[in-house]
Wavefront OBJ file of the C-alpha trace (Angstrom):
o trace
v 90.230 112.665 119.371
v 89.646 111.399 116.744
v 86.011 109.590 115.569
v 84.879 106.812 117.305
v 81.864 104.442 115.587
v 81.116 101.295 117.795
v 77.727 99.395 117.145
v 76.924 95.612 115.547
v 76.797 94.048 112.571
v 73.462 93.944 111.552
v 70.575 94.669 114.043
v 67.715 92.947 112.466
v 67.753 89.951 114.369
v 64.693 88.229 115.971
v 65.805 86.936 119.056
v 67.086 90.183 120.067
v 63.452 90.241 120.637
v 63.536 90.581 124.415
v 66.907 90.528 125.604
v 67.716 93.754 123.465
v 64.806 95.363 122.167
v 62.997 94.448 125.450
v 59.035 93.653 123.123
v 59.846 97.145 121.335
v 58.028 96.699 117.486
v 60.040 95.487 115.039
v 59.437 98.546 113.031
v 60.814 100.836 115.697
v 64.189 98.472 116.286
v 66.630 100.610 114.263
v 65.034 103.947 116.169
v 65.883 101.646 119.102
v 69.195 100.962 118.056
v 70.414 104.375 117.246
v 69.301 105.417 120.349
v 72.512 103.650 121.845
v 74.420 103.385 119.030
v 76.283 105.983 117.002
v 76.786 103.762 113.903
v 75.524 100.083 112.642
v 77.237 97.694 109.402
v 74.260 96.591 107.149
v 74.821 93.094 107.140
v 71.457 92.222 104.650
v 73.168 93.219 101.518
v 75.652 91.214 101.453
v 73.396 88.115 100.391
v 70.805 90.645 98.736
v 70.803 94.108 97.399
v 68.407 96.687 99.030
v 66.141 98.686 97.520
v 67.114 102.828 97.311
v 63.585 103.120 99.436
v 64.892 101.038 101.758
v 68.308 102.744 102.636
v 65.803 106.377 102.490
v 63.540 105.221 105.272
v 66.794 104.140 107.437
v 68.263 107.625 106.272
v 65.183 108.853 107.821
v 65.224 106.643 110.675
v 68.233 107.401 112.313
v 69.724 110.474 113.957
v 71.994 113.376 111.583
v 75.456 111.471 113.702
v 74.293 107.913 112.940
v 76.886 106.398 110.617
v 76.227 103.237 108.588
v 78.845 100.560 106.889
v 77.704 99.159 104.461
v 78.782 95.301 103.481
v 78.882 95.001 100.046
v 77.029 92.110 97.998
v 79.470 88.394 98.076
v 78.877 88.177 94.340
v 82.107 90.196 93.629
v 83.730 89.127 96.567
v 82.984 85.239 96.767
v 81.472 83.879 92.761
v 83.406 86.292 91.228
v 86.605 86.264 93.375
v 86.724 90.129 92.521
v 87.124 89.013 88.735
v 86.352 92.088 86.156
v 84.890 94.103 89.599
v 84.614 97.111 87.644
v 80.272 96.769 86.509
v 80.109 95.035 90.289
v 81.429 98.140 92.168
v 79.265 100.279 90.041
v 75.910 98.503 91.535
v 76.680 99.103 94.501
v 77.874 102.559 94.423
v 74.193 102.956 92.977
v 72.582 101.803 95.653
v 74.161 102.886 98.086
v 73.993 106.721 96.747
v 70.051 106.999 99.022
v 71.984 106.199 101.968
v 72.590 109.825 101.178
v 75.986 111.290 103.169
v 75.597 108.453 106.027
v 77.344 105.735 104.215
v 80.803 105.997 106.255
v 82.728 103.198 104.536
v 82.260 99.776 102.878
v 83.145 96.442 103.545
v 84.667 94.024 101.181
v 84.631 90.585 103.184
v 86.551 88.202 101.247
v 86.054 84.562 101.140
v 88.146 82.137 103.787
v 88.871 80.185 100.406
v 90.234 82.366 98.643
v 93.908 82.951 98.058
v 96.188 85.854 98.293
v 95.632 86.487 94.100
v 97.740 90.246 93.768
v 96.796 90.620 89.884
v 93.421 90.209 91.179
v 93.756 92.700 93.874
v 94.929 95.387 92.039
v 92.239 95.491 89.536
v 89.660 95.583 92.389
v 91.815 98.443 93.626
v 91.368 99.607 90.140
v 88.110 99.670 89.838
v 87.443 100.989 93.447
v 88.638 104.545 91.861
v 85.227 105.123 90.181
v 83.849 105.301 93.763
v 86.321 108.256 95.416
v 83.673 109.683 98.014
v 83.318 106.508 100.417
v 85.943 105.038 102.106
v 86.943 101.208 101.389
v 88.040 97.829 104.032
v 88.946 94.318 102.645
v 88.209 92.198 104.974
v 90.882 89.052 104.471
v 90.327 85.815 106.076
v 93.046 83.315 104.475
v 96.606 84.018 105.630
v 98.103 84.251 102.043
v 96.914 87.638 102.181
v 98.630 89.031 105.457
v 101.791 90.009 103.665
v 104.299 93.038 103.304
v 102.781 93.383 98.987
v 99.035 93.049 99.865
v 99.662 96.206 102.984
v 101.613 97.730 100.397
v 99.147 98.681 97.449
v 96.397 99.204 100.209
v 98.651 101.848 101.819
v 99.172 103.779 98.269
v 95.226 103.423 97.257
v 94.338 104.746 101.013
v 92.136 101.329 101.860
v 92.068 100.045 104.807
v 92.500 96.876 106.087
v 89.597 94.898 108.573
v 90.993 93.632 111.475
v 89.033 90.753 111.704
v 88.608 88.974 115.188
v 87.150 85.453 115.135
v 88.247 81.309 116.189
v 87.767 80.104 112.790
v 89.696 81.939 111.033
v 92.998 84.228 111.472
v 93.599 87.742 112.189
v 95.700 90.281 110.809
v 96.855 92.916 113.339
v 97.874 95.785 110.280
v 96.457 99.483 109.992
v 97.108 100.609 105.899
v 95.346 104.083 106.604
v 94.527 106.994 108.938
v 90.394 104.465 109.144
v 91.142 101.445 111.833
v 87.754 98.818 111.054
v 87.825 96.385 113.854
v 84.943 93.231 113.023
v 84.644 91.054 116.522
v 82.901 87.587 115.216
v 83.281 85.867 118.722
v 86.305 83.682 120.064
v 86.419 80.573 120.641
v 83.416 80.033 118.466
v 83.136 82.079 115.972
v 79.479 84.836 116.050
v 78.852 82.847 119.320
v 81.081 84.024 121.987
v 80.632 86.982 123.961
v 83.776 88.660 125.022
v 85.188 88.582 128.237
v 85.825 92.111 129.828
v 89.803 91.782 129.520
v 89.664 90.880 126.107
v 87.431 93.980 125.735
v 89.445 96.188 127.817
v 92.616 94.996 125.212
v 90.240 96.318 122.782
v 89.760 99.686 123.864
v 93.712 100.260 125.356
v 94.255 99.491 121.361
v 91.027 102.306 120.271
v 93.155 104.915 123.081
v 95.385 104.480 121.107
v 94.861 104.554 117.174
v 92.838 107.615 118.246
v 95.592 109.353 119.899
v 97.537 108.734 116.269
v 94.749 110.899 114.467
v 92.488 107.607 113.457
v 89.157 107.455 113.165
v 87.834 103.771 115.012
v 84.970 101.671 113.522
v 83.899 98.436 115.538
v 81.601 96.137 115.003
v 80.448 92.507 116.457
v 79.528 90.057 114.707
v 78.408 87.631 117.947
v 74.883 87.775 117.374
v 74.054 84.912 118.814
v 72.640 85.452 122.843
v 72.459 88.658 122.429
v 76.458 89.106 122.649
v 76.498 91.109 119.745
v 74.644 94.368 121.271
v 75.758 94.187 125.026
v 79.518 93.756 124.204
v 79.424 96.679 121.999
v 78.113 98.882 124.819
v 80.493 97.529 127.772
v 83.012 98.737 125.119
v 81.048 101.992 124.443
v 81.164 102.560 128.008
v 85.075 101.717 128.700
v 85.774 104.185 125.628
v 83.675 107.038 127.181
v 85.512 106.501 130.856
v 88.707 107.006 129.608
l 1 2 3 4 5 6 7 8 9 10 11 12 13 14 15 16 17 18 19 20 21 22 23 24 25 26 27 28 29 30 31 32 33 34 35 36 37 38 39 40 41 42 43 44 45 46 47 48 49 50 51 52 53 54 55 56 57 58 59 60 61 62 63 64 65 66 67 68 69 70 71 72 73 74 75 76 77 78 79 80 81 82 83 84 85 86 87 88 89 90 91 92 93 94 95 96 97 98 99 100 101 102 103 104 105 106 107 108 109 110 111 112 113 114 115 116 117 118 119 120 121 122 123 124 125 126 127 128 129 130 131 132 133 134 135 136 137 138 139 140 141 142 143 144 145 146 147 148 149 150 151 152 153 154 155 156 157 158 159 160 161 162 163 164 165 166 167 168 169 170 171 172 173 174 175 176 177 178 179 180 181 182 183 184 185 186 187 188 189 190 191 192 193 194 195 196 197 198 199 200 201 202 203 204 205 206 207 208 209 210 211 212 213 214 215 216 217 218 219 220 221 222 223 224 225 226 227 228 229 230 231 232 233 234 235 236 237 238 239 240 241 242 243
């Protein structure tokens, strides 16, 4: 079947120190994490660009098959709302080059207040043509985007829709490419609620279906409160392994 990556959105959470990392030294957290999961979504890059040396260090600390999904900086998606995207896309690309083959996808998260603007989207898609070496994913959080004309443009460009499950914004069950990208933020409390066995079994069923359709699947848990994310990820990983 097609590739499957399961992990969390970020790994450097201080409140995971005892419940997940078991008092492992913080300098070894990524190594500890990578022994249990095959991918991670880099969340900190949304707030600040990382140095090339940091990406190089992460590359060296993880196994050869381990992959990183990169969450793009919010400057273009939230402050500029995709306006004049060319320079921002090239900056992201230049920084990401230091992951040296371990970059699996770039996630572009739009704000909940950003309503559908197809001209802006088309300009952004055009700018992404300058970065064909990796896959791109867009996380829409305003329901106005959830329409065929949005999906058609993404399909033509080979860009994936992020299926974003949360208590604070709607979920768009839409697949536009051979890559399915899922972010599980927690429901009913966004960033806090742990998923039940029933909910995780539902996602495991969907994942199996997509993989049989030869679609690669990425799943990242963003419900970091109370250590829900790593334990939900481990549970889902075990569910998929036993099928």
